[in-house]
PDB file of the backbone (N, CA, C, O) and the ligand in Angstrom, with CONECT records:
HET    FE2  A 101       1
ATOM      1  N   MET A   1      83.216 188.167  69.268  1.00  0.00           N
ATOM      2  CA  MET A   1      83.484 187.847  67.870  1.00  0.00           C
ATOM      3  C   MET A   1      84.760 188.552  67.400  1.00  0.00           C
ATOM      4  O   MET A   1      85.562 187.964  66.675  1.00  0.00           O
ATOM      5  N   ALA A   2      84.948 189.817  67.812  1.00  0.00           N
ATOM      6  CA  ALA A   2      86.157 190.540  67.406  1.00  0.00           C
ATOM      7  C   ALA A   2      87.403 189.832  67.923  1.00  0.00           C
ATOM      8  O   ALA A   2      88.418 189.779  67.229  1.00  0.00           O
ATOM      9  N   GLY A   3      87.334 189.290  69.132  1.00  0.00           N
ATOM     10  CA  GLY A   3      88.462 188.557  69.699  1.00  0.00           C
ATOM     11  C   GLY A   3      88.769 187.293  68.915  1.00  0.00           C
ATOM     12  O   GLY A   3      89.931 186.951  68.697  1.00  0.00           O
ATOM     13  N   ILE A   4      87.707 186.596  68.491  1.00  0.00           N
ATOM     14  CA  ILE A   4      87.899 185.369  67.712  1.00  0.00           C
ATOM     15  C   ILE A   4      88.564 185.701  66.377  1.00  0.00           C
ATOM     16  O   ILE A   4      89.469 184.992  65.937  1.00  0.00           O
ATOM     17  N   LEU A   5      88.117 186.771  65.740  1.00  0.00           N
ATOM     18  CA  LEU A   5      88.695 187.159  64.446  1.00  0.00           C
ATOM     19  C   LEU A   5      90.135 187.648  64.603  1.00  0.00           C
ATOM     20  O   LEU A   5      90.980 187.383  63.749  1.00  0.00           O
ATOM     21  N   SER A   6      90.412 188.362  65.696  1.00  0.00           N
ATOM     22  CA  SER A   6      91.773 188.828  65.965  1.00  0.00           C
ATOM     23  C   SER A   6      92.699 187.633  66.181  1.00  0.00           C
ATOM     24  O   SER A   6      93.820 187.601  65.673  1.00  0.00           O
ATOM     25  N   GLU A   7      92.216 186.660  66.936  1.00  0.00           N
ATOM     26  CA  GLU A   7      92.997 185.445  67.165  1.00  0.00           C
ATOM     27  C   GLU A   7      93.222 184.700  65.851  1.00  0.00           C
ATOM     28  O   GLU A   7      94.307 184.172  65.610  1.00  0.00           O
ATOM     29  N   ALA A   8      92.203 184.661  65.013  1.00  0.00           N
ATOM     30  CA  ALA A   8      92.325 183.970  63.720  1.00  0.00           C
ATOM     31  C   ALA A   8      93.401 184.634  62.867  1.00  0.00           C
ATOM     32  O   ALA A   8      94.198 183.950  62.225  1.00  0.00           O
ATOM     33  N   ASN A   9      93.423 185.964  62.858  1.00  0.00           N
ATOM     34  CA  ASN A   9      94.462 186.674  62.099  1.00  0.00           C
ATOM     35  C   ASN A   9      95.850 186.316  62.605  1.00  0.00           C
ATOM     36  O   ASN A   9      96.764 186.095  61.810  1.00  0.00           O
ATOM     37  N   ALA A  10      96.014 186.258  63.922  1.00  0.00           N
ATOM     38  CA  ALA A  10      97.319 185.933  64.496  1.00  0.00           C
ATOM     39  C   ALA A  10      97.740 184.508  64.130  1.00  0.00           C
ATOM     40  O   ALA A  10      98.893 184.269  63.771  1.00  0.00           O
ATOM     41  N   VAL A  11      96.804 183.569  64.222  1.00  0.00           N
ATOM     42  CA  VAL A  11      97.118 182.165  63.902  1.00  0.00           C
ATOM     43  C   VAL A  11      97.466 182.023  62.422  1.00  0.00           C
ATOM     44  O   VAL A  11      98.381 181.282  62.062  1.00  0.00           O
ATOM     45  N   MET A  12      96.736 182.733  61.571  1.00  0.00           N
ATOM     46  CA  MET A  12      97.005 182.630  60.126  1.00  0.00           C
ATOM     47  C   MET A  12      98.364 183.223  59.769  1.00  0.00           C
ATOM     48  O   MET A  12      99.025 182.746  58.846  1.00  0.00           O
ATOM     49  N   LYS A  13      98.785 184.260  60.492  1.00  0.00           N
ATOM     50  CA  LYS A  13     100.114 184.831  60.229  1.00  0.00           C
ATOM     51  C   LYS A  13     101.225 183.860  60.608  1.00  0.00           C
ATOM     52  O   LYS A  13     102.304 183.871  60.016  1.00  0.00           O
ATOM     53  N   GLU A  14     100.947 183.021  61.602  1.00  0.00           N
ATOM     54  CA  GLU A  14     101.941 182.040  62.051  1.00  0.00           C
ATOM     55  C   GLU A  14     102.023 180.838  61.119  1.00  0.00           C
ATOM     56  O   GLU A  14     102.978 180.065  61.190  1.00  0.00           O
ATOM     57  N   ASN A  15     101.036 180.676  60.251  1.00  0.00           N
ATOM     58  CA  ASN A  15     100.992 179.515  59.365  1.00  0.00           C
ATOM     59  C   ASN A  15     101.137 179.987  57.924  1.00  0.00           C
ATOM     60  O   ASN A  15     100.168 180.403  57.289  1.00  0.00           O
ATOM     61  N   ASP A  16     102.359 179.915  57.425  1.00  0.00           N
ATOM     62  CA  ASP A  16     102.646 180.515  56.124  1.00  0.00           C
ATOM     63  C   ASP A  16     102.780 179.504  54.992  1.00  0.00           C
ATOM     64  O   ASP A  16     103.195 179.870  53.893  1.00  0.00           O
ATOM     65  N   THR A  17     102.442 178.258  55.232  1.00  0.00           N
ATOM     66  CA  THR A  17     102.387 177.307  54.118  1.00  0.00           C
ATOM     67  C   THR A  17     100.920 177.047  53.810  1.00  0.00           C
ATOM     68  O   THR A  17     100.067 177.168  54.690  1.00  0.00           O
ATOM     69  N   HIS A  18     100.625 176.694  52.576  1.00  0.00           N
ATOM     70  CA  HIS A  18      99.205 176.522  52.258  1.00  0.00           C
ATOM     71  C   HIS A  18      98.601 175.355  53.019  1.00  0.00           C
ATOM     72  O   HIS A  18      97.400 175.355  53.290  1.00  0.00           O
ATOM     73  N   GLU A  19      99.418 174.346  53.373  1.00  0.00           N
ATOM     74  CA  GLU A  19      98.888 173.208  54.123  1.00  0.00           C
ATOM     75  C   GLU A  19      98.440 173.633  55.530  1.00  0.00           C
ATOM     76  O   GLU A  19      97.334 173.311  55.964  1.00  0.00           O
ATOM     77  N   THR A  20      99.313 174.353  56.227  1.00  0.00           N
ATOM     78  CA  THR A  20      98.971 174.745  57.591  1.00  0.00           C
ATOM     79  C   THR A  20      97.968 175.898  57.604  1.00  0.00           C
ATOM     80  O   THR A  20      97.157 176.013  58.523  1.00  0.00           O
ATOM     81  N   LEU A  21      98.028 176.747  56.581  1.00  0.00           N
ATOM     82  CA  LEU A  21      97.075 177.848  56.507  1.00  0.00           C
ATOM     83  C   LEU A  21      95.657 177.324  56.302  1.00  0.00           C
ATOM     84  O   LEU A  21      94.722 177.835  56.917  1.00  0.00           O
ATOM     85  N   ASP A  22      95.481 176.326  55.459  1.00  0.00           N
ATOM     86  CA  ASP A  22      94.150 175.740  55.254  1.00  0.00           C
ATOM     87  C   ASP A  22      93.585 175.231  56.574  1.00  0.00           C
ATOM     88  O   ASP A  22      92.426 175.487  56.902  1.00  0.00           O
ATOM     89  N   ALA A  23      94.401 174.515  57.321  1.00  0.00           N
ATOM     90  CA  ALA A  23      93.946 173.975  58.612  1.00  0.00           C
ATOM     91  C   ALA A  23      93.616 175.102  59.591  1.00  0.00           C
ATOM     92  O   ALA A  23      92.644 175.012  60.340  1.00  0.00           O
ATOM     93  N   ALA A  24      94.420 176.155  59.584  1.00  0.00           N
ATOM     94  CA  ALA A  24      94.186 177.282  60.491  1.00  0.00           C
ATOM     95  C   ALA A  24      92.895 178.021  60.131  1.00  0.00           C
ATOM     96  O   ALA A  24      92.155 178.445  61.019  1.00  0.00           O
ATOM     97  N   ILE A  25      92.629 178.175  58.857  1.00  0.00           N
ATOM     98  CA  ILE A  25      91.394 178.854  58.425  1.00  0.00           C
ATOM     99  C   ILE A  25      90.170 178.043  58.852  1.00  0.00           C
ATOM    100  O   ILE A  25      89.183 178.604  59.327  1.00  0.00           O
ATOM    101  N   ILE A  26      90.239 176.739  58.685  1.00  0.00           N
ATOM    102  CA  ILE A  26      89.107 175.895  59.106  1.00  0.00           C
ATOM    103  C   ILE A  26      88.901 176.001  60.610  1.00  0.00           C
ATOM    104  O   ILE A  26      87.767 176.118  61.076  1.00  0.00           O
ATOM    105  N   MET A  27      89.991 175.963  61.372  1.00  0.00           N
ATOM    106  CA  MET A  27      89.871 176.083  62.824  1.00  0.00           C
ATOM    107  C   MET A  27      89.217 177.410  63.202  1.00  0.00           C
ATOM    108  O   MET A  27      88.335 177.445  64.059  1.00  0.00           O
ATOM    109  N   ALA A  28      89.647 178.501  62.565  1.00  0.00           N
ATOM    110  CA  ALA A  28      89.077 179.811  62.867  1.00  0.00           C
ATOM    111  C   ALA A  28      87.588 179.850  62.514  1.00  0.00           C
ATOM    112  O   ALA A  28      86.782 180.398  63.266  1.00  0.00           O
ATOM    113  N   ALA A  29      87.232 179.273  61.377  1.00  0.00           N
ATOM    114  CA  ALA A  29      85.826 179.254  60.967  1.00  0.00           C
ATOM    115  C   ALA A  29      84.989 178.434  61.944  1.00  0.00           C
ATOM    116  O   ALA A  29      83.850 178.797  62.239  1.00  0.00           O
ATOM    117  N   GLN A  30      85.543 177.334  62.447  1.00  0.00           N
ATOM    118  CA  GLN A  30      84.800 176.521  63.414  1.00  0.00           C
ATOM    119  C   GLN A  30      84.620 177.262  64.743  1.00  0.00           C
ATOM    120  O   GLN A  30      83.601 177.098  65.413  1.00  0.00           O
ATOM    121  N   LYS A  31      85.603 178.069  65.119  1.00  0.00           N
ATOM    122  CA  LYS A  31      85.433 178.865  66.337  1.00  0.00           C
ATOM    123  C   LYS A  31      84.285 179.850  66.172  1.00  0.00           C
ATOM    124  O   LYS A  31      83.507 180.054  67.104  1.00  0.00           O
ATOM    125  N   VAL A  32      84.170 180.454  65.013  1.00  0.00           N
ATOM    126  CA  VAL A  32      83.053 181.373  64.745  1.00  0.00           C
ATOM    127  C   VAL A  32      81.730 180.613  64.816  1.00  0.00           C
ATOM    128  O   VAL A  32      80.772 181.089  65.426  1.00  0.00           O
ATOM    129  N   GLU A  33      81.673 179.433  64.195  1.00  0.00           N
ATOM    130  CA  GLU A  33      80.437 178.640  64.223  1.00  0.00           C
ATOM    131  C   GLU A  33      80.048 178.270  65.653  1.00  0.00           C
ATOM    132  O   GLU A  33      78.871 178.336  66.010  1.00  0.00           O
ATOM    133  N   HIS A  34      81.016 177.886  66.464  1.00  0.00           N
ATOM    134  CA  HIS A  34      80.707 177.503  67.849  1.00  0.00           C
ATOM    135  C   HIS A  34      80.220 178.709  68.648  1.00  0.00           C
ATOM    136  O   HIS A  34      79.330 178.581  69.489  1.00  0.00           O
ATOM    137  N   TYR A  35      80.795 179.861  68.391  1.00  0.00           N
ATOM    138  CA  TYR A  35      80.348 181.102  69.044  1.00  0.00           C
ATOM    139  C   TYR A  35      78.892 181.382  68.670  1.00  0.00           C
ATOM    140  O   TYR A  35      78.070 181.711  69.526  1.00  0.00           O
ATOM    141  N   GLU A  36      78.589 181.247  67.385  1.00  0.00           N
ATOM    142  CA  GLU A  36      77.219 181.484  66.916  1.00  0.00           C
ATOM    143  C   GLU A  36      76.257 180.450  67.498  1.00  0.00           C
ATOM    144  O   GLU A  36      75.138 180.787  67.883  1.00  0.00           O
ATOM    145  N   MET A  37      76.691 179.205  67.561  1.00  0.00           N
ATOM    146  CA  MET A  37      75.830 178.147  68.105  1.00  0.00           C
ATOM    147  C   MET A  37      75.488 178.429  69.568  1.00  0.00           C
ATOM    148  O   MET A  37      74.354 178.207  69.992  1.00  0.00           O
ATOM    149  N   ALA A  38      76.447 178.910  70.332  1.00  0.00           N
ATOM    150  CA  ALA A  38      76.179 179.236  71.738  1.00  0.00           C
ATOM    151  C   ALA A  38      75.140 180.348  71.838  1.00  0.00           C
ATOM    152  O   ALA A  38      74.244 180.293  72.680  1.00  0.00           O
ATOM    153  N   GLY A  39      75.260 181.345  70.987  1.00  0.00           N
ATOM    154  CA  GLY A  39      74.317 182.460  71.010  1.00  0.00           C
ATOM    155  C   GLY A  39      72.918 182.062  70.583  1.00  0.00           C
ATOM    156  O   GLY A  39      71.942 182.380  71.263  1.00  0.00           O
ATOM    157  N   TYR A  40      72.817 181.367  69.459  1.00  0.00           N
ATOM    158  CA  TYR A  40      71.496 180.954  68.977  1.00  0.00           C
ATOM    159  C   TYR A  40      70.855 179.926  69.901  1.00  0.00           C
ATOM    160  O   TYR A  40      69.642 179.947  70.111  1.00  0.00           O
ATOM    161  N   GLY A  41      71.667 179.027  70.452  1.00  0.00           N
ATOM    162  CA  GLY A  41      71.129 178.019  71.369  1.00  0.00           C
ATOM    163  C   GLY A  41      70.567 178.659  72.628  1.00  0.00           C
ATOM    164  O   GLY A  41      69.485 178.294  73.090  1.00  0.00           O
ATOM    165  N   SER A  42      71.297 179.605  73.176  1.00  0.00           N
ATOM    166  CA  SER A  42      70.823 180.296  74.382  1.00  0.00           C
ATOM    167  C   SER A  42      69.571 181.113  74.094  1.00  0.00           C
ATOM    168  O   SER A  42      68.610 181.083  74.862  1.00  0.00           O
ATOM    169  N   ALA A  43      69.588 181.838  72.988  1.00  0.00           N
ATOM    170  CA  ALA A  43      68.430 182.672  72.642  1.00  0.00           C
ATOM    171  C   ALA A  43      67.187 181.807  72.388  1.00  0.00           C
ATOM    172  O   ALA A  43      66.079 182.186  72.767  1.00  0.00           O
ATOM    173  N   ALA A  44      67.371 180.661  71.754  1.00  0.00           N
ATOM    174  CA  ALA A  44      66.238 179.752  71.515  1.00  0.00           C
ATOM    175  C   ALA A  44      65.675 179.241  72.838  1.00  0.00           C
ATOM    176  O   ALA A  44      64.461 179.126  73.005  1.00  0.00           O
ATOM    177  N   CYS A  45      66.564 178.939  73.768  1.00  0.00           N
ATOM    178  CA  CYS A  45      66.133 178.470  75.089  1.00  0.00           C
ATOM    179  C   CYS A  45      65.334 179.557  75.806  1.00  0.00           C
ATOM    180  O   CYS A  45      64.294 179.281  76.404  1.00  0.00           O
ATOM    181  N   TRP A  46      65.825 180.790  75.741  1.00  0.00           N
ATOM    182  CA  TRP A  46      65.114 181.891  76.399  1.00  0.00           C
ATOM    183  C   TRP A  46      63.756 182.124  75.744  1.00  0.00           C
ATOM    184  O   TRP A  46      62.767 182.381  76.432  1.00  0.00           O
ATOM    185  N   ALA A  47      63.707 182.037  74.425  1.00  0.00           N
ATOM    186  CA  ALA A  47      62.427 182.211  73.731  1.00  0.00           C
ATOM    187  C   ALA A  47      61.431 181.143  74.176  1.00  0.00           C
ATOM    188  O   ALA A  47      60.248 181.428  74.362  1.00  0.00           O
ATOM    189  N   ASP A  48      61.911 179.925  74.344  1.00  0.00           N
ATOM    190  CA  ASP A  48      61.064 178.826  74.814  1.00  0.00           C
ATOM    191  C   ASP A  48      60.537 179.129  76.217  1.00  0.00           C
ATOM    192  O   ASP A  48      59.353 178.950  76.500  1.00  0.00           O
ATOM    193  N   MET A  49      61.438 179.590  77.090  1.00  0.00           N
ATOM    194  CA  MET A  49      61.041 179.891  78.469  1.00  0.00           C
ATOM    195  C   MET A  49      60.014 181.016  78.523  1.00  0.00           C
ATOM    196  O   MET A  49      59.193 181.067  79.438  1.00  0.00           O
ATOM    197  N   LEU A  50      60.058 181.913  77.545  1.00  0.00           N
ATOM    198  CA  LEU A  50      59.124 183.049  77.511  1.00  0.00           C
ATOM    199  C   LEU A  50      57.846 182.711  76.742  1.00  0.00           C
ATOM    200  O   LEU A  50      56.977 183.561  76.549  1.00  0.00           O
ATOM    201  N   GLY A  51      57.750 181.464  76.312  1.00  0.00           N
ATOM    202  CA  GLY A  51      56.548 181.048  75.594  1.00  0.00           C
ATOM    203  C   GLY A  51      56.470 181.538  74.162  1.00  0.00           C
ATOM    204  O   GLY A  51      55.391 181.548  73.569  1.00  0.00           O
ATOM    205  N   ARG A  52      57.591 181.943  73.600  1.00  0.00           N
ATOM    206  CA  ARG A  52      57.614 182.438  72.212  1.00  0.00           C
ATOM    207  C   ARG A  52      58.099 181.328  71.288  1.00  0.00           C
ATOM    208  O   ARG A  52      59.240 181.322  70.828  1.00  0.00           O
ATOM    209  N   ASN A  53      57.195 180.394  71.036  1.00  0.00           N
ATOM    210  CA  ASN A  53      57.535 179.247  70.210  1.00  0.00           C
ATOM    211  C   ASN A  53      57.903 179.654  68.788  1.00  0.00           C
ATOM    212  O   ASN A  53      58.745 179.017  68.156  1.00  0.00           O
ATOM    213  N   ASP A  54      57.275 180.712  68.285  1.00  0.00           N
ATOM    214  CA  ASP A  54      57.590 181.180  66.933  1.00  0.00           C
ATOM    215  C   ASP A  54      59.062 181.595  66.828  1.00  0.00           C
ATOM    216  O   ASP A  54      59.744 181.257  65.860  1.00  0.00           O
ATOM    217  N   ILE A  55      59.535 182.322  67.824  1.00  0.00           N
ATOM    218  CA  ILE A  55      60.933 182.768  67.828  1.00  0.00           C
ATOM    219  C   ILE A  55      61.867 181.587  68.095  1.00  0.00           C
ATOM    220  O   ILE A  55      62.932 181.474  67.487  1.00  0.00           O
ATOM    221  N   LYS A  56      61.456 180.718  69.004  1.00  0.00           N
ATOM    222  CA  LYS A  56      62.254 179.524  69.314  1.00  0.00           C
ATOM    223  C   LYS A  56      62.482 178.696  68.045  1.00  0.00           C
ATOM    224  O   LYS A  56      63.594 178.235  67.790  1.00  0.00           O
ATOM    225  N   GLU A  57      61.432 178.513  67.263  1.00  0.00           N
ATOM    226  CA  GLU A  57      61.565 177.700  66.047  1.00  0.00           C
ATOM    227  C   GLU A  57      62.483 178.363  65.027  1.00  0.00           C
ATOM    228  O   GLU A  57      63.287 177.686  64.385  1.00  0.00           O
ATOM    229  N   LEU A  58      62.372 179.667  64.874  1.00  0.00           N
ATOM    230  CA  LEU A  58      63.241 180.387  63.942  1.00  0.00           C
ATOM    231  C   LEU A  58      64.704 180.286  64.376  1.00  0.00           C
ATOM    232  O   LEU A  58      65.584 179.996  63.566  1.00  0.00           O
ATOM    233  N   LEU A  59      64.946 180.528  65.657  1.00  0.00           N
ATOM    234  CA  LEU A  59      66.321 180.434  66.168  1.00  0.00           C
ATOM    235  C   LEU A  59      66.833 179.003  66.101  1.00  0.00           C
ATOM    236  O   LEU A  59      68.018 178.771  65.864  1.00  0.00           O
ATOM    237  N   GLY A  60      65.938 178.047  66.310  1.00  0.00           N
ATOM    238  CA  GLY A  60      66.310 176.640  66.217  1.00  0.00           C
ATOM    239  C   GLY A  60      66.756 176.266  64.809  1.00  0.00           C
ATOM    240  O   GLY A  60      67.711 175.510  64.629  1.00  0.00           O
ATOM    241  N   ARG A  61      66.057 176.803  63.819  1.00  0.00           N
ATOM    242  CA  ARG A  61      66.466 176.527  62.424  1.00  0.00           C
ATOM    243  C   ARG A  61      67.829 177.151  62.136  1.00  0.00           C
ATOM    244  O   ARG A  61      68.666 176.543  61.469  1.00  0.00           O
ATOM    245  N   THR A  62      68.044 178.342  62.631  1.00  0.00           N
ATOM    246  CA  THR A  62      69.346 178.995  62.428  1.00  0.00           C
ATOM    247  C   THR A  62      70.440 178.213  63.145  1.00  0.00           C
ATOM    248  O   THR A  62      71.535 178.042  62.610  1.00  0.00           O
ATOM    249  N   LEU A  63      70.148 177.741  64.348  1.00  0.00           N
ATOM    250  CA  LEU A  63      71.107 176.917  65.091  1.00  0.00           C
ATOM    251  C   LEU A  63      71.464 175.668  64.291  1.00  0.00           C
ATOM    252  O   LEU A  63      72.631 175.279  64.235  1.00  0.00           O
ATOM    253  N   GLU A  64      70.468 175.040  63.675  1.00  0.00           N
ATOM    254  CA  GLU A  64      70.730 173.838  62.866  1.00  0.00           C
ATOM    255  C   GLU A  64      71.628 174.167  61.668  1.00  0.00           C
ATOM    256  O   GLU A  64      72.477 173.362  61.289  1.00  0.00           O
ATOM    257  N   GLU A  65      71.439 175.340  61.082  1.00  0.00           N
ATOM    258  CA  GLU A  65      72.306 175.749  59.957  1.00  0.00           C
ATOM    259  C   GLU A  65      73.753 175.895  60.429  1.00  0.00           C
ATOM    260  O   GLU A  65      74.687 175.480  59.743  1.00  0.00           O
ATOM    261  N   GLU A  66      73.923 176.486  61.600  1.00  0.00           N
ATOM    262  CA  GLU A  66      75.280 176.658  62.140  1.00  0.00           C
ATOM    263  C   GLU A  66      75.916 175.290  62.429  1.00  0.00           C
ATOM    264  O   GLU A  66      77.096 175.073  62.155  1.00  0.00           O
ATOM    265  N   GLU A  67      75.118 174.380  62.985  1.00  0.00           N
ATOM    266  CA  GLU A  67      75.621 173.041  63.287  1.00  0.00           C
ATOM    267  C   GLU A  67      76.010 172.297  62.005  1.00  0.00           C
ATOM    268  O   GLU A  67      77.010 171.579  61.969  1.00  0.00           O
ATOM    269  N   THR A  68      75.208 172.479  60.959  1.00  0.00           N
ATOM    270  CA  THR A  68      75.512 171.839  59.675  1.00  0.00           C
ATOM    271  C   THR A  68      76.816 172.381  59.102  1.00  0.00           C
ATOM    272  O   THR A  68      77.640 171.623  58.590  1.00  0.00           O
ATOM    273  N   THR A  69      76.994 173.684  59.191  1.00  0.00           N
ATOM    274  CA  THR A  69      78.229 174.290  58.692  1.00  0.00           C
ATOM    275  C   THR A  69      79.430 173.774  59.480  1.00  0.00           C
ATOM    276  O   THR A  69      80.468 173.454  58.900  1.00  0.00           O
ATOM    277  N   ASP A  70      79.289 173.695  60.796  1.00  0.00           N
ATOM    278  CA  ASP A  70      80.383 173.183  61.629  1.00  0.00           C
ATOM    279  C   ASP A  70      80.725 171.744  61.249  1.00  0.00           C
ATOM    280  O   ASP A  70      81.897 171.374  61.171  1.00  0.00           O
ATOM    281  N   LYS A  71      79.697 170.942  61.015  1.00  0.00           N
ATOM    282  CA  LYS A  71      79.920 169.538  60.643  1.00  0.00           C
ATOM    283  C   LYS A  71      80.655 169.452  59.305  1.00  0.00           C
ATOM    284  O   LYS A  71      81.561 168.635  59.142  1.00  0.00           O
ATOM    285  N   LYS A  72      80.264 170.295  58.352  1.00  0.00           N
ATOM    286  CA  LYS A  72      80.940 170.298  57.045  1.00  0.00           C
ATOM    287  C   LYS A  72      82.403 170.714  57.176  1.00  0.00           C
ATOM    288  O   LYS A  72      83.283 170.138  56.536  1.00  0.00           O
ATOM    289  N   LEU A  73      82.651 171.716  58.011  1.00  0.00           N
ATOM    290  CA  LEU A  73      84.029 172.153  58.232  1.00  0.00           C
ATOM    291  C   LEU A  73      84.851 171.042  58.871  1.00  0.00           C
ATOM    292  O   LEU A  73      86.014 170.835  58.526  1.00  0.00           O
ATOM    293  N   ASN A  74      84.227 170.329  59.808  1.00  0.00           N
ATOM    294  CA  ASN A  74      84.914 169.211  60.464  1.00  0.00           C
ATOM    295  C   ASN A  74      85.254 168.118  59.460  1.00  0.00           C
ATOM    296  O   ASN A  74      86.357 167.572  59.473  1.00  0.00           O
ATOM    297  N   GLU A  75      84.311 167.807  58.602  1.00  0.00           N
ATOM    298  CA  GLU A  75      84.548 166.784  57.581  1.00  0.00           C
ATOM    299  C   GLU A  75      85.655 167.223  56.627  1.00  0.00           C
ATOM    300  O   GLU A  75      86.494 166.420  56.217  1.00  0.00           O
ATOM    301  N   LEU A  76      85.643 168.513  56.280  1.00  0.00           N
ATOM    302  CA  LEU A  76      86.673 169.056  55.399  1.00  0.00           C
ATOM    303  C   LEU A  76      88.058 168.921  56.036  1.00  0.00           C
ATOM    304  O   LEU A  76      89.014 168.487  55.392  1.00  0.00           O
ATOM    305  N   ALA A  77      88.144 169.300  57.305  1.00  0.00           N
ATOM    306  CA  ALA A  77      89.430 169.211  58.012  1.00  0.00           C
ATOM    307  C   ALA A  77      89.933 167.775  58.061  1.00  0.00           C
ATOM    308  O   ALA A  77      91.122 167.510  57.882  1.00  0.00           O
ATOM    309  N   LYS A  78      89.001 166.849  58.309  1.00  0.00           N
ATOM    310  CA  LYS A  78      89.378 165.433  58.451  1.00  0.00           C
ATOM    311  C   LYS A  78      89.545 164.732  57.106  1.00  0.00           C
ATOM    312  O   LYS A  78      89.938 163.567  57.059  1.00  0.00           O
ATOM    313  N   SER A  79      89.249 165.432  56.018  1.00  0.00           N
ATOM    314  CA  SER A  79      89.360 164.818  54.691  1.00  0.00           C
ATOM    315  C   SER A  79      90.808 164.742  54.215  1.00  0.00           C
ATOM    316  O   SER A  79      91.084 164.223  53.133  1.00  0.00           O
ATOM    317  N   GLY A  80      91.727 165.260  55.024  1.00  0.00           N
ATOM    318  CA  GLY A  80      93.138 165.209  54.659  1.00  0.00           C
ATOM    319  C   GLY A  80      93.862 166.519  54.929  1.00  0.00           C
ATOM    320  O   GLY A  80      95.092 166.554  54.952  1.00  0.00           O
ATOM    321  N   ILE A  81      93.112 167.595  55.132  1.00  0.00           N
ATOM    322  CA  ILE A  81      93.742 168.904  55.352  1.00  0.00           C
ATOM    323  C   ILE A  81      94.532 168.917  56.657  1.00  0.00           C
ATOM    324  O   ILE A  81      95.677 169.368  56.680  1.00  0.00           O
ATOM    325  N   ASN A  82      93.939 168.431  57.735  1.00  0.00           N
ATOM    326  CA  ASN A  82      94.669 168.394  59.017  1.00  0.00           C
ATOM    327  C   ASN A  82      95.886 167.477  58.920  1.00  0.00           C
ATOM    328  O   ASN A  82      96.951 167.781  59.457  1.00  0.00           O
ATOM    329  N   GLN A  83      95.716 166.364  58.235  1.00  0.00           N
ATOM    330  CA  GLN A  83      96.817 165.409  58.083  1.00  0.00           C
ATOM    331  C   GLN A  83      97.979 166.042  57.302  1.00  0.00           C
ATOM    332  O   GLN A  83      99.141 165.888  57.678  1.00  0.00           O
ATOM    333  N   ARG A  84      97.657 166.749  56.221  1.00  0.00           N
ATOM    334  CA  ARG A  84      98.707 167.407  55.427  1.00  0.00           C
ATOM    335  C   ARG A  84      99.383 168.519  56.226  1.00  0.00           C
ATOM    336  O   ARG A  84     100.592 168.720  56.113  1.00  0.00           O
ATOM    337  N   ALA A  85      98.603 169.243  57.035  1.00  0.00           N
ATOM    338  CA  ALA A  85      99.189 170.306  57.864  1.00  0.00           C
ATOM    339  C   ALA A  85     100.151 169.713  58.893  1.00  0.00           C
ATOM    340  O   ALA A  85     101.243 170.238  59.111  1.00  0.00           O
ATOM    341  N   ALA A  86      99.733 168.620  59.516  1.00  0.00           N
ATOM    342  CA  ALA A  86     100.602 167.978  60.506  1.00  0.00           C
ATOM    343  C   ALA A  86     101.874 167.462  59.842  1.00  0.00           C
ATOM    344  O   ALA A  86     102.966 167.590  60.395  1.00  0.00           O
ATOM    345  N   GLN A  87     101.726 166.881  58.658  1.00  0.00           N
ATOM    346  CA  GLN A  87     102.884 166.372  57.917  1.00  0.00           C
ATOM    347  C   GLN A  87     103.848 167.510  57.596  1.00  0.00           C
ATOM    348  O   GLN A  87     105.059 167.384  57.785  1.00  0.00           O
ATOM    349  N   ARG A  88     103.302 168.612  57.114  1.00  0.00           N
ATOM    350  CA  ARG A  88     104.136 169.766  56.763  1.00  0.00           C
ATOM    351  C   ARG A  88     104.871 170.303  57.981  1.00  0.00           C
ATOM    352  O   ARG A  88     106.066 170.592  57.922  1.00  0.00           O
ATOM    353  N   ARG A  89     104.151 170.432  59.076  1.00  0.00           N
ATOM    354  CA  ARG A  89     104.762 170.945  60.320  1.00  0.00           C
ATOM    355  C   ARG A  89     105.863 169.994  60.800  1.00  0.00           C
ATOM    356  O   ARG A  89     106.916 170.427  61.268  1.00  0.00           O
ATOM    357  N   SER A  90     105.601 168.722  60.676  1.00  0.00           N
ATOM    358  CA  SER A  90     106.598 167.720  61.069  1.00  0.00           C
ATOM    359  C   SER A  90     107.849 167.835  60.209  1.00  0.00           C
ATOM    360  O   SER A  90     108.967 167.761  60.719  1.00  0.00           O
ATOM    361  N   GLU A  91     107.662 168.016  58.904  1.00  0.00           N
ATOM    362  CA  GLU A  91     108.793 168.162  57.983  1.00  0.00           C
ATOM    363  C   GLU A  91     109.604 169.422  58.316  1.00  0.00           C
ATOM    364  O   GLU A  91     110.834 169.404  58.262  1.00  0.00           O
ATOM    365  N   GLU A  92     108.911 170.507  58.658  1.00  0.00           N
ATOM    366  CA  GLU A  92     109.596 171.756  58.986  1.00  0.00           C
ATOM    367  C   GLU A  92     110.441 171.595  60.251  1.00  0.00           C
ATOM    368  O   GLU A  92     111.564 172.094  60.321  1.00  0.00           O
ATOM    369  N   GLU A  93     109.899 170.902  61.242  1.00  0.00           N
ATOM    370  CA  GLU A  93     110.635 170.708  62.488  1.00  0.00           C
ATOM    371  C   GLU A  93     111.831 169.787  62.273  1.00  0.00           C
ATOM    372  O   GLU A  93     112.880 169.971  62.889  1.00  0.00           O
ATOM    373  N   PHE A  94     111.670 168.790  61.392  1.00  0.00           N
ATOM    374  CA  PHE A  94     112.769 167.873  61.106  1.00  0.00           C
ATOM    375  C   PHE A  94     113.908 168.603  60.388  1.00  0.00           C
ATOM    376  O   PHE A  94     115.085 168.333  60.627  1.00  0.00           O
ATOM    377  N   ALA A  95     113.529 169.545  59.492  1.00  0.00           N
ATOM    378  CA  ALA A  95     114.522 170.281  58.699  1.00  0.00           C
ATOM    379  C   ALA A  95     115.254 171.343  59.538  1.00  0.00           C
ATOM    380  O   ALA A  95     116.359 171.759  59.188  1.00  0.00           O
ATOM    381  N   ALA A  96     114.636 171.777  60.639  1.00  0.00           N
ATOM    382  CA  ALA A  96     115.231 172.848  61.452  1.00  0.00           C
ATOM    383  C   ALA A  96     116.401 172.382  62.281  1.00  0.00           C
ATOM    384  O   ALA A  96     116.996 173.176  63.010  1.00  0.00           O
TER     385      ALA A  96
HETATM  386 FE   FE2 A 101      77.791 180.596  60.879  1.00  0.00          FE2+
END
């Protein structure tokens, strides 16, 4: 997790317009969600293998929350934020 956050800081420093920064923040947040999903998914599987259905169900609900958050972030990015970031980056390269 510390590595993901460190990488997010570096990417955000490289994106100094609000268009590209918004896209970079969403990308960083989705990386955190995917990291969490891997952890909760694995732990739920292990709980199932150990016959701990109570723990499996709790972890499964948390996994679903992470998946929902990731889906919302994806929808947000595709709502125009990624498009505006790409447009801005394209304009910057054209002006250089
Ligand atoms: Fe999360």
